[in-house]
N, C-alpha and C positions, 0 to 999 in steps of 0.2 A: 504494501498501501502506499502512497507517494505520501501523503500528510499523516499527521496524529491525531485526526478527528474520529472521535470514538464510532463505532458502529455497532449496531444492535441488531440480531437476527435470531428469529422464530419460526417452528414451524408451529406451534400450540395455535389452533385459531382464537382462542379467549384470550391469551398472553396479545396477540396480534391484536385483536379487538382491542382492548383497553388501551394498547400502545397510541393505536391513531384516534383516540377519542382524550386522550393527554395534551395538554398544553408543552410540555415537557417535549415533546416531538412532533411538535405542529409546523418545524419548520427544515428546508434541506442543507447539505454540506453544500455553502458559499467559499471557501476557504481553499478549494481543491486549485494548483497552479492552472490549469486551462478553463473555469468555469468563466472568467469574464471575458475570454477570449471567444469562446463558444457561442457564450450569449450576449456579445455584443457590450456588454455594460447594462443589457436589460434584463428585466424580472418577470420575464414572459413565459406560458407555456405550461405543459404537464412535467417535462424532464429538466429544463432548465431555469427552475423558477424556486421560489421562496417563500414562506411567511402565506400571510392573505392572498396570495395571488397564484400560489402552489394550492392551499387547501379551496380555492374556487374551483380551480381547474381539478382537481380530483374529485370533488362533488361532483360536477357537470361530467365528468369521465364514469363515474361509477353510476351514476343515475342513466346515462346514454349505453352503458353496457345494459343494465338491467331490462331497459327498452328490447333491446336485442333478444333476452332471454340469458346473459351470461350471469352465470352463478345459479340457474336453475337447475337442481341436481339430475332430472329425469332428462332434459335437453343436453346438457354438457358431458353425462355419460353415455348417452347414444352417439354421440359425434364422437366421444374417444372410443370407443366400441366399434364405428364404423371405421374410422381411423387404423385401427389396431389391424382391423381384417385386411385392408389396403397393406398395409406393415408388411404383415406377415405373408400375402400374396406376392410381394414385391420379393422379400426375402426367398419364395421358394422358385420364382421367377429365377434370381438369379441363381442358387444351387442346380434346376436344371439347366441353365446356360453352361454349367461347369467353370462361373466362376470361383478360384478358390479364395479369393481374397476381398471383400464387403466392407465399404466405409462403412461402419455402422453409427461411428458420430453424426455425419453427413443424414443416413436416415432418421436419426433419431430427432436432430433439427427440423429436416423437412415435417415429420409426424408432429410435432409441437408445433410448429408455424401453420399445418394446415386445420389444428383442431381450434386455436384461436380466429383463422382466418372463416372458416365453416361456422364462428358464433358469429363474427361481425358480418359476413357477406351469403352465409348459406352456399357458399360453394366451397373447391379443395381443387390444388393442384396435383397433377400425377406427378411420381417421382421422377417420369424422365422429363418433364418440362424444361427446357432452360429456362424460363423466366422464375420458379421458385428456387432454381439453383444459382441463379444470379442474386435473389432476393437474400439468401442465407448468406451468399459470399458477402454482401453490401452488407447486410448487421453483423456480421461475424467480424470484416473490417472496422467498423464504427467501433463495437465495444470493445475491441481491441487497443484504437485510438483514446479511447474516449477514460477505460482504466488501467491501461497498460498491459493487458494480458488477455488472451484467449478465455473464452468460458469453453471448461472440455464437456 
């Protein structure tokens, strides 16, 4: 990590809910060396804002995603189940084609993106679609540039 800012990670839903409603955690880290460069000195957007603008953007995003069905257990589970079937089918195609080495990291990232994209747009990308490969590469590049390492 580049800075001395503290970071809190949790997998517990009740703890996460408590954190999100606590005034102690209602802003974002703005001391990262690249923060001001990336925001052009402005406090806007969901990813590069802090304080009230960040809380407003987060509330709007959550409200909008819920209108599309995000967070509804039946809908989300159905999308994940459907994507899992496509994932297994793709692995089977690679096995039949005699591919000895498979880039699982790429397939996992495409699967994750497809689950999110299905909630947002109602459609998904095929694993062989060049557009999804380009999107995954762009996200990897942006993430690596922003935080300094690749998310595996």
